[in-house]
C-alpha positions as protocol buffer text, in pm:
chain_id: "A"
residue {
  index: 1
  type: UNK
  ca { x: 15142 y: 12604 z: 13449 }
}
residue {
  index: 2
  type: UNK
  ca { x: 15221 y: 12302 z: 13233 }
}
residue {
  index: 3
  type: UNK
  ca { x: 15496 y: 12317 z: 12978 }
}
residue {
  index: 4
  type: UNK
  ca { x: 15412 y: 12237 z: 12613 }
}
residue {
  index: 5
  type: UNK
  ca { x: 15611 y: 11939 z: 12488 }
}
residue {
  index: 6
  type: UNK
  ca { x: 15753 y: 11987 z: 12141 }
}
residue {
  index: 7
  type: UNK
  ca { x: 15762 y: 11645 z: 11977 }
}
residue {
  index: 8
  type: UNK
  ca { x: 15767 y: 11739 z: 11611 }
}
residue {
  index: 9
  type: UNK
  ca { x: 16120 y: 11815 z: 11493 }
}
residue {
  index: 10
  type: UNK
  ca { x: 16219 y: 11920 z: 11142 }
}
residue {
  index: 11
  type: UNK
  ca { x: 16467 y: 11665 z: 11008 }
}
residue {
  index: 12
  type: UNK
  ca { x: 16632 y: 11933 z: 10796 }
}
residue {
  index: 13
  type: UNK
  ca { x: 16697 y: 12220 z: 11039 }
}
residue {
  index: 14
  type: UNK
  ca { x: 16600 y: 12065 z: 11377 }
}
residue {
  index: 15
  type: UNK
  ca { x: 16340 y: 12333 z: 11452 }
}
residue {
  index: 16
  type: UNK
  ca { x: 16078 y: 12206 z: 11695 }
}
residue {
  index: 17
  type: UNK
  ca { x: 15700 y: 12237 z: 11671 }
}
residue {
  index: 18
  type: UNK
  ca { x: 15424 y: 12147 z: 11914 }
}
residue {
  index: 19
  type: UNK
  ca { x: 15188 y: 12038 z: 11634 }
}
residue {
  index: 20
  type: UNK
  ca { x: 15247 y: 11810 z: 11337 }
}
residue {
  index: 21
  type: UNK
  ca { x: 15057 y: 12041 z: 11097 }
}
residue {
  index: 22
  type: UNK
  ca { x: 15284 y: 12331 z: 11195 }
}
residue {
  index: 23
  type: UNK
  ca { x: 15590 y: 12119 z: 11115 }
}
residue {
  index: 24
  type: UNK
  ca { x: 15441 y: 12021 z: 10778 }
}
residue {
  index: 25
  type: UNK
  ca { x: 15364 y: 12385 z: 10695 }
}
residue {
  index: 26
  type: UNK
  ca { x: 15721 y: 12480 z: 10793 }
}
residue {
  index: 27
  type: UNK
  ca { x: 15874 y: 12215 z: 10565 }
}
residue {
  index: 28
  type: UNK
  ca { x: 15656 y: 12315 z: 10268 }
}
residue {
  index: 29
  type: UNK
  ca { x: 15711 y: 12689 z: 10299 }
}
residue {
  index: 30
  type: UNK
  ca { x: 16075 y: 12700 z: 10414 }
}
residue {
  index: 31
  type: UNK
  ca { x: 16249 y: 12396 z: 10272 }
}
residue {
  index: 32
  type: UNK
  ca { x: 16034 y: 12299 z: 9971 }
}
residue {
  index: 33
  type: UNK
  ca { x: 15985 y: 12665 z: 9876 }
}
residue {
  index: 34
  type: UNK
  ca { x: 15620 y: 12601 z: 9785 }
}
residue {
  index: 35
  type: UNK
  ca { x: 15455 y: 12925 z: 9669 }
}
residue {
  index: 36
  type: UNK
  ca { x: 15093 y: 13026 z: 9626 }
}
residue {
  index: 37
  type: UNK
  ca { x: 15020 y: 13280 z: 9353 }
}
residue {
  index: 38
  type: UNK
  ca { x: 14755 y: 13546 z: 9407 }
}
residue {
  index: 39
  type: UNK
  ca { x: 14497 y: 13509 z: 9127 }
}
residue {
  index: 40
  type: UNK
  ca { x: 14445 y: 13887 z: 9124 }
}
residue {
  index: 41
  type: UNK
  ca { x: 14795 y: 14039 z: 9126 }
}
residue {
  index: 42
  type: UNK
  ca { x: 15009 y: 13724 z: 9079 }
}
residue {
  index: 43
  type: UNK
  ca { x: 15222 y: 13796 z: 9388 }
}
residue {
  index: 44
  type: UNK
  ca { x: 15381 y: 13476 z: 9518 }
}
residue {
  index: 45
  type: UNK
  ca { x: 15329 y: 13403 z: 9887 }
}
residue {
  index: 46
  type: UNK
  ca { x: 15483 y: 13122 z: 10092 }
}
residue {
  index: 47
  type: UNK
  ca { x: 15171 y: 12997 z: 10273 }
}
residue {
  index: 48
  type: UNK
  ca { x: 14804 y: 12955 z: 10182 }
}
residue {
  index: 49
  type: UNK
  ca { x: 14682 y: 13119 z: 10504 }
}
residue {
  index: 50
  type: UNK
  ca { x: 14901 y: 13422 z: 10426 }
}
residue {
  index: 51
  type: UNK
  ca { x: 14763 y: 13433 z: 10072 }
}
residue {
  index: 52
  type: UNK
  ca { x: 14409 y: 13437 z: 10214 }
}
residue {
  index: 53
  type: UNK
  ca { x: 14505 y: 13725 z: 10443 }
}
residue {
  index: 54
  type: UNK
  ca { x: 14669 y: 13908 z: 10149 }
}
residue {
  index: 55
  type: UNK
  ca { x: 14351 y: 13878 z: 9939 }
}
residue {
  index: 56
  type: UNK
  ca { x: 14135 y: 14013 z: 10223 }
}
residue {
  index: 57
  type: UNK
  ca { x: 14371 y: 14297 z: 10314 }
}
residue {
  index: 58
  type: UNK
  ca { x: 14497 y: 14420 z: 9977 }
}
residue {
  index: 59
  type: UNK
  ca { x: 14209 y: 14328 z: 9746 }
}
residue {
  index: 60
  type: UNK
  ca { x: 13922 y: 14360 z: 9996 }
}
residue {
  index: 61
  type: UNK
  ca { x: 13765 y: 14034 z: 9876 }
}
residue {
  index: 62
  type: UNK
  ca { x: 13678 y: 13699 z: 10023 }
}
residue {
  index: 63
  type: UNK
  ca { x: 13940 y: 13440 z: 9924 }
}
residue {
  index: 64
  type: UNK
  ca { x: 13679 y: 13169 z: 9851 }
}
residue {
  index: 65
  type: UNK
  ca { x: 13509 y: 13402 z: 9601 }
}
residue {
  index: 66
  type: UNK
  ca { x: 13841 y: 13483 z: 9434 }
}
residue {
  index: 67
  type: UNK
  ca { x: 13936 y: 13115 z: 9402 }
}
residue {
  index: 68
  type: UNK
  ca { x: 13593 y: 13025 z: 9265 }
}
residue {
  index: 69
  type: UNK
  ca { x: 13616 y: 13301 z: 9003 }
}
residue {
  index: 70
  type: UNK
  ca { x: 13969 y: 13192 z: 8905 }
}
residue {
  index: 71
  type: UNK
  ca { x: 13853 y: 12831 z: 8856 }
}
residue {
  index: 72
  type: UNK
  ca { x: 13562 y: 12945 z: 8637 }
}
residue {
  index: 73
  type: UNK
  ca { x: 13789 y: 13165 z: 8425 }
}
residue {
  index: 74
  type: UNK
  ca { x: 14038 y: 12880 z: 8382 }
}
residue {
  index: 75
  type: UNK
  ca { x: 13760 y: 12658 z: 8246 }
}
residue {
  index: 76
  type: UNK
  ca { x: 13653 y: 12924 z: 7995 }
}
residue {
  index: 77
  type: UNK
  ca { x: 13997 y: 12997 z: 7849 }
}
residue {
  index: 78
  type: UNK
  ca { x: 14017 y: 12871 z: 7492 }
}
residue {
  index: 79
  type: UNK
  ca { x: 14266 y: 12598 z: 7425 }
}
residue {
  index: 80
  type: UNK
  ca { x: 14537 y: 12721 z: 7193 }
}
residue {
  index: 81
  type: UNK
  ca { x: 14661 y: 12464 z: 6947 }
}
residue {
  index: 82
  type: UNK
  ca { x: 15036 y: 12471 z: 6896 }
}
residue {
  index: 83
  type: UNK
  ca { x: 15146 y: 12591 z: 6556 }
}
residue {
  index: 84
  type: UNK
  ca { x: 15317 y: 12309 z: 6371 }
}
residue {
  index: 85
  type: UNK
  ca { x: 15556 y: 12398 z: 6095 }
}
residue {
  index: 86
  type: UNK
  ca { x: 15558 y: 12164 z: 5794 }
}
residue {
  index: 87
  type: UNK
  ca { x: 15853 y: 11929 z: 5785 }
}
residue {
  index: 88
  type: UNK
  ca { x: 16105 y: 12000 z: 5514 }
}
residue {
  index: 89
  type: UNK
  ca { x: 16404 y: 11786 z: 5432 }
}
residue {
  index: 90
  type: UNK
  ca { x: 16725 y: 11962 z: 5345 }
}
residue {
  index: 91
  type: UNK
  ca { x: 16991 y: 11770 z: 5160 }
}
residue {
  index: 92
  type: UNK
  ca { x: 17342 y: 11903 z: 5188 }
}
residue {
  index: 93
  type: UNK
  ca { x: 17569 y: 11832 z: 4892 }
}
């Protein structure tokens, strides 16, 4: 049986990976602390593939449907104008 050569090494912790995409995913989730928020329950999860699995398992929905619905709702939210207080000048004697 041939041995898998691990050529992709994390320059932060020296962990080795056989695929470049696995190394990239490791850096984003472990070292950059990138989080993906569930649009349903707002739980933060370290990887997109784990978020997809979370949505299927805990919400019994297809992730693509959930993301599509979240995008549509974001477009429909009314823009709230910031309240601006009138400027008043105070003179101290």
